[in-house]
ZAROTOR-370428 format. One line per 8 residues: number of its first residue (from 1); their letters; for each residue x, y, z of N, C-alpha, C. Coordinates in steps of 0.2 Angstrom, whole numbers. Layout:
N
NUM = A = X Y Z X Y Z X Y Z  ...
//
This chain:
339
1 = MNDICLDE = -34 16 158 -34 17 151 -41 18 146  -43 20 142 -49 22 139 -49 19 134  -56 19 130 -57 12 125 -52 15 120  -52 23 118 -47 23 112 -40 22 112  -37 23 118 -32 19 118 -30 12 116  -36 9 121 -35 2 119 -36 1 112  -41 3 109 -43 2 101 -35 4 98  -29 8 99 -26 12 97 -21 6 96
9 = IRRIAIEK = -21 3 103 -16 -2 105 -17 -10 100  -24 -11 100 -24 -17 97 -23 -16 89  -24 -10 85 -23 -8 79 -14 -8 79  -11 -6 82 -4 -6 79 -2 -16 80  -4 -17 86 -2 -24 86 -4 -30 80  -8 -27 75 -10 -31 70 -7 -28 64  -4 -22 64 0 -19 58 4 -23 55  5 -22 49 11 -29 46 14 -22 38
17 = YDVVALGE = 9 -20 37 12 -15 31 11 -8 32  14 -7 29 14 2 29 8 4 25  10 2 19 5 6 14 2 -3 11  -5 -1 7 -7 -6 3 -10 -3 -3  -9 -4 -10 -12 -2 -14 -15 -6 -18  -21 -4 -21 -24 -7 -25 -27 -4 -33  -25 -8 -38 -25 -5 -45 -22 -9 -49  -18 -5 -54 -17 -8 -61 -9 -10 -60
25 = LLVDFTDY = -7 -15 -62 1 -16 -64 1 -19 -70  5 -15 -74 6 -14 -81 11 -14 -86  15 -15 -92 20 -11 -95 18 -8 -98  22 0 -97 24 6 -100 28 5 -106  26 3 -111 31 5 -116 32 12 -119  37 14 -117 42 19 -116 45 22 -122  43 27 -126 46 29 -133 53 30 -132  56 26 -138 65 26 -136 67 27 -143
33 = GMSGQENP = 65 32 -145 69 34 -153 66 31 -159  70 30 -164 70 28 -171 76 21 -171  73 15 -175 79 11 -174 82 13 -182  89 7 -183 92 10 -188 88 10 -195  83 6 -195 79 6 -201 72 11 -201  74 15 -196 68 21 -195 62 18 -191  61 13 -188 56 12 -186 55 13 -178  50 16 -176 50 17 -169 50 12 -163
41 = VFEANPGG = 53 13 -160 58 10 -154 55 10 -146  51 7 -143 49 6 -138 51 0 -132  56 4 -124 57 -1 -120 50 -3 -117  51 -8 -115 45 -12 -109 49 -10 -104  44 -5 -99 45 -2 -93 39 -6 -88  40 -9 -83 36 -11 -78 32 -5 -74  25 -4 -75 23 2 -73 16 1 -69  12 5 -68 6 7 -67 7 12 -58
49 = APCNVLAL = 1 15 -60 3 21 -55 3 18 -47  -2 14 -45 -1 11 -37 4 7 -35  8 4 -41 14 0 -39 21 4 -40  21 9 -44 24 15 -44 26 19 -38  21 18 -32 20 22 -27 23 18 -23  22 11 -24 23 7 -18 32 7 -19  34 6 -27 42 6 -28 45 12 -25  41 18 -24 47 23 -21 47 21 -12
57 = LRKYNKSC = 42 19 -10 41 16 -3 46 12 -1  46 8 -7 51 2 -4 59 5 -4  59 12 -8 67 15 -8 67 17 0  61 18 2 64 20 12 61 15 15  60 9 14 60 3 16 55 1 19  51 4 18 43 5 22 40 -3 18  36 -5 21 34 -11 21 27 -9 15  26 -13 10 20 -13 5 17 -20 3
65 = TFIGKIGN = 11 -18 2 9 -24 -3 4 -21 -7  2 -26 -13 -2 -23 -18 -5 -28 -20  -15 -25 -21 -19 -30 -25 -20 -29 -31  -20 -34 -33 -23 -31 -42 -24 -38 -45  -24 -39 -52 -23 -43 -57 -20 -41 -64  -15 -49 -65 -11 -47 -71 -13 -53 -75  -11 -55 -83 -13 -60 -85 -7 -64 -83  -9 -71 -86 -4 -77 -85 0 -78 -92
73 = DFFGKMLT = 4 -72 -95 6 -71 -99 16 -68 -97  18 -68 -104 26 -67 -103 27 -59 -98  22 -55 -100 21 -46 -97 20 -50 -89  16 -54 -87 12 -54 -82 19 -57 -77  21 -62 -78 27 -67 -77 33 -60 -76  35 -56 -81 40 -51 -80 38 -48 -73  33 -44 -73 29 -39 -67 30 -42 -61  29 -50 -61 31 -52 -53 36 -53 -52
81 = AILDETGI = 41 -54 -57 49 -54 -54 50 -47 -52  47 -42 -56 47 -35 -54 47 -34 -45  40 -37 -45 39 -35 -39 43 -39 -31  45 -46 -32 50 -49 -28 56 -44 -28  57 -41 -34 62 -37 -35 66 -31 -31  59 -28 -31 57 -22 -27 56 -24 -20  54 -31 -18 51 -30 -11 43 -31 -11  40 -28 -15 35 -28 -14 29 -35 -13
89 = DHKGLIID = 26 -36 -6 23 -40 -6 16 -41 -11  16 -47 -13 11 -47 -20 5 -52 -18  4 -57 -12 0 -62 -10 -9 -59 -13  -9 -54 -14 -15 -51 -15 -17 -50 -23  -10 -53 -27 -11 -51 -33 -12 -58 -39  -17 -56 -41 -22 -63 -45 -21 -65 -51  -17 -69 -53 -16 -71 -62 -20 -75 -64  -24 -70 -70 -29 -73 -73 -26 -76 -81
97 = DYYNTTLA = -29 -84 -81 -27 -87 -87 -30 -85 -92  -35 -79 -94 -40 -79 -98 -37 -71 -102  -38 -67 -97 -37 -60 -101 -29 -59 -99  -28 -53 -104 -20 -53 -104 -17 -47 -101  -11 -45 -98 -9 -40 -95 -9 -35 -99  -12 -30 -95 -14 -23 -99 -6 -21 -101  -6 -17 -107 -2 -13 -109 -1 -5 -111  2 -2 -110 2 5 -112 8 8 -115
105 = FVKNYENG = 8 12 -121 13 14 -125 12 23 -123  18 24 -122 20 31 -121 23 35 -126  23 41 -127 26 44 -134 25 52 -129  34 52 -128 35 57 -126 36 63 -131  35 69 -128 36 76 -134 42 79 -133  45 84 -136 50 89 -133 47 94 -130  41 94 -129 37 101 -123 37 98 -118  37 91 -118 36 88 -111 31 85 -113
113 = DREFSFYR = 26 84 -115 17 82 -117 19 77 -117  14 70 -116 15 62 -117 8 62 -120  8 58 -124 2 53 -127 2 46 -125  -3 45 -122 -5 36 -120 -10 34 -126  -6 25 -126 -10 21 -130 -11 16 -125  -17 13 -124 -19 7 -119 -21 2 -124  -20 -4 -122 -22 -11 -125 -24 -14 -117  -31 -12 -117 -36 -14 -112 -42 -15 -113
121 = HPGADMML = -43 -19 -116 -51 -21 -119 -54 -27 -117  -54 -29 -114 -52 -29 -107 -45 -30 -106  -42 -28 -100 -36 -29 -99 -36 -33 -92  -31 -39 -89 -32 -41 -82 -34 -37 -78  -31 -32 -77 -33 -27 -70 -40 -25 -69  -44 -24 -75 -52 -21 -76 -54 -28 -73  -52 -34 -73 -58 -41 -71 -57 -42 -64  -53 -39 -59 -53 -41 -53 -60 -38 -50
129 = SSDEVEYE = -60 -45 -46 -68 -44 -43 -69 -44 -36  -73 -40 -32 -72 -41 -25 -72 -45 -23  -73 -51 -24 -72 -58 -19 -65 -60 -20  -61 -57 -24 -54 -59 -23 -50 -54 -20  -53 -50 -19 -48 -44 -14 -47 -47 -8  -40 -48 -6 -37 -47 0 -39 -42 6  -44 -43 9 -45 -38 13 -42 -38 19  -39 -45 21 -35 -45 28 -29 -41 27
137 = QIKQSRIF = -25 -39 21 -20 -35 20 -21 -28 20  -28 -28 18 -29 -20 20 -29 -18 28  -35 -24 32 -35 -23 39 -27 -21 42  -21 -25 38 -15 -25 42 -11 -17 39  -15 -14 37 -10 -8 35 -11 -2 38  -7 2 37 -8 9 41 -12 15 35  -11 14 28 -13 17 24 -15 15 17  -21 16 13 -22 13 9 -23 18 4
145 = HFGTLSMT = -20 16 -3 -19 20 -9 -23 19 -14  -26 22 -18 -31 19 -25 -29 25 -29  -32 23 -35 -34 29 -43 -39 28 -45  -41 32 -51 -47 29 -54 -46 24 -60  -40 22 -62 -41 15 -66 -41 10 -64  -43 9 -57 -48 5 -54 -55 3 -55  -58 11 -57 -64 12 -57 -68 12 -64  -64 11 -69 -65 11 -76 -69 5 -79
153 = DANVKEAT = -72 0 -73 -75 -7 -76 -79 -6 -70  -85 -12 -72 -91 -13 -65 -86 -17 -61  -84 -23 -62 -82 -27 -59 -76 -25 -53  -71 -20 -56 -65 -18 -52 -68 -13 -50  -73 -10 -50 -74 -2 -47 -79 -4 -41  -82 -10 -40 -84 -14 -35 -80 -16 -30  -76 -19 -34 -68 -21 -28 -65 -17 -26  -64 -9 -29 -61 -2 -25 -65 0 -20
161 = KRAIETAK = -74 0 -22 -75 1 -17 -75 -2 -10  -77 -9 -10 -76 -13 -5 -69 -13 -3  -66 -11 -5 -58 -11 -2 -57 -6 2  -61 0 -1 -61 6 4 -66 6 9  -70 5 8 -75 2 14 -72 0 20  -68 -6 18 -63 -9 23 -58 -7 26  -55 -4 20 -50 2 25 -53 8 29  -58 11 27 -62 14 32 -63 13 39
169 = NNGLIISF = -67 5 39 -70 3 45 -63 1 49  -58 1 47 -53 -1 50 -47 4 50  -49 11 51 -45 17 52 -39 19 49  -39 16 42 -33 17 39 -35 24 37  -27 27 32 -28 35 31 -29 32 24  -34 35 21 -36 35 14 -32 41 8  -28 38 4 -24 42 0 -28 41 -8  -28 45 -14 -31 45 -19 -28 49 -23
177 = DPNLRPPL = -26 47 -29 -23 49 -34 -28 50 -40  -31 54 -44 -37 52 -48 -32 49 -55  -25 51 -56 -23 48 -62 -27 50 -68  -30 54 -72 -34 55 -75 -33 54 -82  -34 46 -87 -33 45 -92 -40 44 -97  -40 51 -101 -46 51 -104 -46 45 -107  -43 43 -111 -44 38 -117 -47 30 -114  -46 31 -108 -49 23 -103 -57 24 -102
185 = WKSLDDAR = -60 30 -103 -68 31 -101 -70 31 -106  -77 28 -105 -82 27 -110 -84 36 -111  -83 40 -105 -86 47 -106 -82 50 -101  -81 57 -103 -78 62 -96 -83 61 -91  -88 62 -92 -94 61 -86 -93 56 -82  -92 52 -84 -91 45 -80 -83 46 -76  -79 47 -80 -73 50 -77 -74 54 -71  -78 60 -71 -79 65 -68 -82 63 -62
193 = NQIAYGLS = -89 57 -63 -91 54 -56 -87 51 -52  -83 48 -56 -78 42 -51 -73 46 -48  -70 51 -51 -65 55 -45 -70 58 -43  -75 61 -42 -80 63 -37 -79 58 -32  -81 53 -31 -82 47 -27 -74 48 -25  -70 47 -26 -64 46 -22 -62 51 -20  -64 58 -21 -62 64 -15 -67 63 -12  -74 62 -12 -78 60 -6 -75 55 -1
201 = QCDVLKIS = -71 51 -3 -67 46 2 -63 47 6  -57 50 2 -49 51 3 -48 57 10  -43 56 14 -39 59 17 -35 63 16  -31 60 11 -25 63 8 -26 62 0  -26 68 -4 -27 70 -11 -21 71 -14  -19 68 -20 -12 71 -24 -16 73 -32  -18 78 -33 -21 79 -40 -16 84 -43  -17 83 -49 -13 88 -54 -16 93 -58
209 = DNEIEFMT = -12 98 -61 -16 104 -64 -22 103 -66  -20 99 -72 -25 97 -77 -32 94 -73  -31 90 -68 -36 87 -65 -40 91 -61  -37 97 -57 -42 101 -53 -45 107 -58  -43 107 -62 -46 111 -68 -53 107 -70  -52 100 -71 -56 96 -73 -62 95 -69  -58 94 -65 -65 94 -58 -67 101 -55  -65 107 -56 -68 113 -53 -70 119 -59
217 = GTSDFDKG = -68 119 -64 -68 123 -69 -62 129 -67  -57 129 -65 -52 135 -63 -47 133 -63  -42 136 -67 -35 135 -66 -32 138 -62  -36 142 -57 -33 143 -51 -32 141 -46  -27 138 -43 -25 134 -38 -29 134 -34  -26 141 -29 -30 142 -22 -38 140 -24  -42 145 -28 -47 142 -31 -50 138 -29  -47 132 -34 -50 126 -36 -48 121 -30
225 = ANILMERY = -41 123 -25 -41 118 -19 -47 120 -14  -49 127 -11 -54 128 -9 -61 126 -11  -62 125 -18 -69 123 -21 -68 116 -17  -63 111 -17 -62 105 -16 -64 103 -7  -60 107 -4 -59 107 3 -66 108 5  -70 111 3 -76 114 5 -81 109 2  -80 107 -3 -85 100 -7 -83 95 -2  -78 94 0 -76 85 2 -72 87 9
233 = PNIKLLNI = -76 89 16 -72 92 21 -66 87 22  -70 79 20 -67 74 24 -57 74 22  -57 79 16 -48 79 13 -45 83 20  -41 81 22 -35 84 27 -30 86 24  -27 82 20 -20 86 18 -21 86 8  -22 91 4 -24 92 -4 -16 95 -6  -12 91 -11 -8 92 -15 -8 93 -21  -5 99 -23 -9 100 -32 0 101 -35
241 = TAGADGSY = 1 95 -41 7 95 -43 4 100 -51  11 104 -52 11 105 -58 16 107 -62  20 101 -62 26 100 -66 32 103 -66  33 107 -71 39 113 -71 37 119 -67  31 120 -64 29 125 -60 30 124 -52  30 117 -51 33 118 -43 24 112 -40  25 113 -35 18 111 -31 16 114 -26  10 113 -23 7 116 -17 3 111 -14
249 = SYYREIRA = 3 115 -8 -1 111 -2 -6 114 3  -11 110 4 -15 115 6 -18 109 13  -17 113 19 -18 107 25 -22 113 30  -29 113 32 -33 118 37 -31 124 33  -29 129 37 -27 135 35 -20 136 31  -17 131 31 -9 134 30 -9 132 20  -6 137 19 -4 136 11 3 134 11  6 130 7 12 129 5 14 127 -2
257 = YVPSYLLG = 20 132 -4 22 131 -12 30 130 -12  32 125 -17 39 125 -16 41 123 -23  43 127 -27 46 128 -35 48 122 -37  49 119 -42 51 112 -46 60 114 -45  62 108 -45 70 108 -46 71 108 -54  73 112 -56 74 112 -63 81 111 -65  84 105 -65 93 105 -66 94 101 -70  91 100 -77 91 97 -82 92 90 -81
265 = GTIDTTGA = 93 86 -89 92 80 -89 86 76 -89  80 80 -88 74 76 -88 74 72 -96  71 66 -96 70 63 -101 64 58 -102  61 58 -97 54 55 -96 50 56 -91  46 59 -90 41 60 -84 36 57 -83  35 50 -87 32 43 -84 33 43 -75  31 43 -72 29 42 -64 29 46 -61  33 52 -63 34 58 -59 28 60 -54
273 = GDTFCGSV = 22 59 -56 17 61 -51 17 55 -46  18 50 -47 17 43 -42 23 45 -37  29 47 -41 34 47 -37 34 52 -30  31 59 -32 28 63 -27 23 61 -24  20 57 -26 14 53 -20 16 50 -15  21 45 -18 24 40 -13 30 43 -9  33 49 -12 36 54 -4 31 57 0  26 58 -2 21 62 2 19 56 8
281 = LNYLLDHD = 17 50 6 16 45 10 21 43 15  27 42 13 32 40 15 34 46 21  33 53 19 34 57 26 28 58 31  21 57 28 15 55 33 17 49 37  18 45 34 21 39 39 26 40 44  31 45 43 36 46 48 33 54 53  27 55 51 24 61 54 18 61 56  15 66 59 6 66 62 2 70 57
289 = LENLSKEN = -1 65 53 -6 70 51 -11 74 53  -12 72 59 -17 77 63 -13 82 66  -7 83 65 -1 88 69 3 91 63  2 94 58 8 97 54 6 103 53  14 107 52 15 113 52 16 115 44  17 123 45 18 124 37 26 122 35  31 122 42 37 118 39 37 110 38  33 108 40 33 102 38 30 101 31
297 = LIEMLQIA = 25 105 29 24 106 23 28 106 17  31 112 20 37 114 16 43 109 14  45 106 20 49 100 19 47 94 15  40 93 16 38 87 12 38 89 5  36 94 2 35 97 -3 43 98 -7  47 99 -3 53 99 -7 57 93 -7  56 87 -2 57 80 -4 54 79 -11  46 80 -11 44 75 -14 45 77 -22
305 = NAAAYLVT = 46 83 -23 49 87 -30 55 86 -31  60 85 -25 66 81 -29 67 74 -32  62 71 -27 61 62 -30 59 63 -36  52 68 -38 50 67 -44 55 69 -49  58 75 -46 64 77 -55 67 72 -55  70 68 -50 75 63 -52 73 56 -56  66 54 -55 64 49 -58 63 51 -64  63 58 -66 61 60 -75 68 60 -76
313 = TKKGAIRS = 73 58 -75 79 58 -78 84 50 -80  77 47 -81 78 40 -81 72 38 -86  72 32 -89 66 29 -92 61 24 -88  56 26 -88 50 21 -83 50 23 -76  49 19 -73 46 22 -67 49 18 -61  45 11 -60 48 6 -55 54 6 -54  59 4 -58 65 3 -60 70 10 -60  66 15 -59 69 21 -59 69 26 -56
321 = MPDPKDVQ = 65 25 -48 65 26 -41 72 28 -38  71 35 -37 79 38 -33 81 35 -27  85 35 -25 90 33 -18 87 38 -13  85 37 -9 84 42 -3 90 49 -2  95 45 -2 101 50 -1 103 54 -7  101 51 -13 101 56 -20 96 62 -17  90 59 -15 84 64 -15 88 71 -12  90 68 -5 92 73 0 98 77 -2
329 = KVVNNNYI = 102 75 -5 107 78 -10 104 85 -14  99 83 -18 95 88 -22 92 94 -17  89 90 -12 87 97 -8 91 100 -3  97 99 -1 102 101 1 106 106 -2  106 103 -7 112 107 -13 108 112 -16  101 110 -15 96 116 -21 91 120 -16  93 121 -9 86 123 -5 83 129 -7  77 129 -6 71 134 -8 66 135 -3
337 = RED = 66 141 -3 62 145 3 54 146 -1  50 144 2 44 145 0 42 151 0  40 156 -4 39 160 -6 33 164 -2
//
């Protein structure tokens, strides 16, 4: 038996989690119309992109753990209870007695656009330091997932980079979703630089239509994907989400496209991209990233599109993740062939 086989056996023996995610856990106050006195009403929904991803994975009974920081306040206690409810391990979650839990207010418009207002100057998630990260949880996982909200401040940026280094050194698949939120950056140049760093580290990329244009200067998805994959040859699988226009996948020389499921009933698009991302990671946990076919990519996109559609029919994200049976029903009843 060669050394590579022995290393793989040792790795499997220590794996405890399918996916570990590092980043923000917060409360999304989602627009809920007007009160009888004509005051805006917002519903407090648990959220934060990394935990949204994990919440979808838990629906498929994947083992997940989260690393981050929240405040020792009402909202922090609510979020901890939500993680227990969903079955997301949170031994790596730090409770801060000084900084408050980050809050986000989300205004939905009839055309599908959203406007975010963040209360995070600073929020507890920004204050995670590298010496607080549970590196053993990373070593015991198969996939490490992160975004850029954990790179907007010096402390948490250092923690994120050390976590990525640990993940790479221990052979994890690295998943990255830029999740660009311009109001949270001191400058868009800084955002662009940190996204570029994430692109240089990941094996699997989920990027939205506006983000790929932000990073490449083109709205042509094929050109943008080629630019990124040539610039960052470490990217093995690149997925682009384009909202109502569907999603695209690029893998080696293979390109796949699947349109969205436009079945009506959409009320809140918060978490749709995270649901898509979680679906992709779930698919990769059951398939070999090194040996994907075009048929695999189409199936993966169909499932991810269906899950993303279903989460938009409810408010919020973590508590609105779809049941796998419902996802499969959408796929089966609305089978779409790639064009």
